[in-house]
C-alpha positions as CSV (number, residue, x, y, z in Angstrom):
1,X,114.2,8.0,13.1
2,X,116.3,9.9,10.5
3,X,115.9,8.8,6.9
4,X,118.6,9.1,4.3
5,X,118.1,11.0,1.0
6,X,121.3,10.4,-1.1
7,X,122.1,13.5,-3.1
8,X,123.2,11.5,-6.2
9,X,119.7,10.1,-6.7
10,X,116.6,11.5,-8.4
11,X,113.2,10.6,-6.8
12,X,109.6,10.1,-8.0
13,X,106.6,11.1,-5.9
14,X,105.7,7.4,-6.0
15,X,108.9,6.7,-3.9
16,X,111.1,5.1,-6.6
17,X,114.6,6.4,-7.0
18,X,116.9,6.4,-10.0
19,X,120.7,6.7,-10.1
20,X,122.0,7.5,-13.5
21,X,125.6,6.5,-14.4
22,X,126.2,7.3,-18.1
23,X,123.4,5.5,-19.9
24,X,122.7,3.0,-17.1
25,X,120.0,3.8,-14.6
26,X,119.7,1.9,-11.3
27,X,116.1,1.8,-10.0
28,X,114.9,1.0,-6.5
29,X,112.6,2.3,-3.8
30,X,113.4,4.8,-1.1
31,X,114.0,4.1,2.6
32,X,110.8,6.1,3.3
33,X,108.8,3.6,1.1
34,X,110.4,0.6,2.8
35,X,109.5,2.0,6.2
36,X,105.9,2.7,5.2
37,X,105.4,-0.8,3.7
38,X,106.8,-2.7,6.7
39,X,107.8,-6.3,6.2
40,X,108.2,-6.9,2.5
41,X,107.3,-10.4,1.4
42,X,107.2,-10.4,-2.4
43,X,108.7,-8.5,-5.3
44,X,107.8,-8.8,-9.0
45,X,110.0,-7.3,-11.5
46,X,110.3,-7.3,-15.3
47,X,112.6,-9.8,-17.1
48,X,116.0,-9.0,-18.5
49,X,115.7,-7.5,-22.1
50,X,112.1,-6.2,-21.3
51,X,111.4,-2.7,-22.6
52,X,110.0,-0.3,-20.0
53,X,108.5,3.1,-20.5
54,X,108.7,6.1,-18.1
55,X,105.6,6.3,-16.0
56,X,104.5,2.7,-16.7
57,X,104.1,0.0,-14.0
58,X,107.2,-2.2,-13.9
59,X,106.1,-4.6,-11.3
60,X,104.7,-4.9,-7.7
61,X,106.0,-4.9,-4.2
62,X,104.0,-6.7,-1.5
63,X,104.3,-6.3,2.2
64,X,102.2,-7.6,5.1
65,X,100.3,-4.3,4.9
66,X,99.9,-3.5,1.2
67,X,100.5,-4.3,-2.5
68,X,102.0,-1.4,-4.4
69,X,102.7,-0.9,-8.0
70,X,106.3,0.1,-9.0
71,X,106.7,2.9,-11.6
72,X,109.4,3.4,-14.2
73,X,111.4,6.6,-13.8
74,X,112.9,6.3,-17.2
75,X,112.3,4.6,-20.6
76,X,114.8,1.9,-21.7
77,X,115.7,-1.8,-21.6
78,X,116.2,-3.9,-18.6
79,X,119.8,-5.2,-18.6
80,X,120.0,-6.6,-15.1
81,X,117.6,-7.4,-12.2
82,X,118.4,-8.1,-8.6
83,X,117.7,-11.8,-8.4
84,X,118.9,-12.0,-4.8
85,X,116.4,-9.4,-3.8
86,X,113.6,-11.2,-5.6
87,X,114.5,-14.3,-3.6
88,X,114.9,-12.4,-0.3
89,X,112.8,-9.2,-0.5
90,X,113.3,-8.6,3.2
91,X,116.9,-7.5,2.3
92,X,115.3,-4.2,1.3
93,X,115.1,-3.1,4.9
94,X,118.9,-3.3,5.2
95,X,120.2,-1.3,2.3
96,X,117.6,0.2,-0.1
97,X,120.1,2.5,-1.7
98,X,122.9,0.0,-2.0
99,X,122.6,-3.8,-2.3
100,X,118.8,-3.7,-2.5
101,X,118.4,-2.1,-5.9
102,X,115.7,-3.5,-8.2
103,X,116.7,-3.0,-11.9
104,X,119.5,-1.7,-14.1
105,X,118.2,-0.2,-17.3
106,X,119.9,1.1,-20.4
107,X,118.1,4.4,-20.9
108,X,116.9,5.7,-24.2
109,X,117.1,9.3,-23.1
110,X,119.1,10.3,-20.0
111,X,117.4,13.7,-20.0
112,X,114.2,12.0,-18.7
113,X,115.7,11.9,-15.2
114,X,115.6,15.7,-15.1
115,X,111.8,15.5,-14.5
116,X,112.4,13.6,-11.2
117,X,112.8,15.4,-7.9
118,X,116.1,16.2,-6.2
119,X,116.9,14.8,-2.8
120,X,115.9,18.0,-1.1
121,X,112.6,18.2,-3.0
122,X,111.8,14.6,-2.1
123,X,112.6,15.1,1.5
124,X,110.2,18.1,1.6
125,X,107.5,16.0,0.0
126,X,107.7,13.1,2.5
127,X,108.5,15.1,5.6
128,X,105.7,17.6,4.7
129,X,107.8,20.7,4.9
C-alpha cells in the first residue's frame, strides 16, 4: 500500500500534521497513523477558544487497538473543530488530509512550524529509510 505525504504539510514524529495558511493552522493525523490505529472509535478534542501550547496534549484518539494522545504542533487558540469527525471518527480512514482534519488554530508564532518535519523527512521516518 502506498501512503500519501502531501508536500504542503509539516509533520511531527508523533504523526500529527499541520497545514499553515497565513496565521491559521489546520491540524490532523497522518494516513500512516490512521492505518496503524485501525478502526477509530472515539476522538476527544479541545473546545473552541481553548488555548493550546506546542508539544502539549490536545486530546486523544481511540481505536479498537489503542488509545493515543494527540500533540499540538503549534501554540495558539482553537477557532474551529471538526464536529462531524468527532461524531463519526471512522471518517478519518477516508480522507485524513482533507475532510478529516481535527482543529483549526490561530497561531501565536507561525515560525513554530519550522521545527516540524518536511514530507520527505517524515516519509523517511515512517518507512525506515
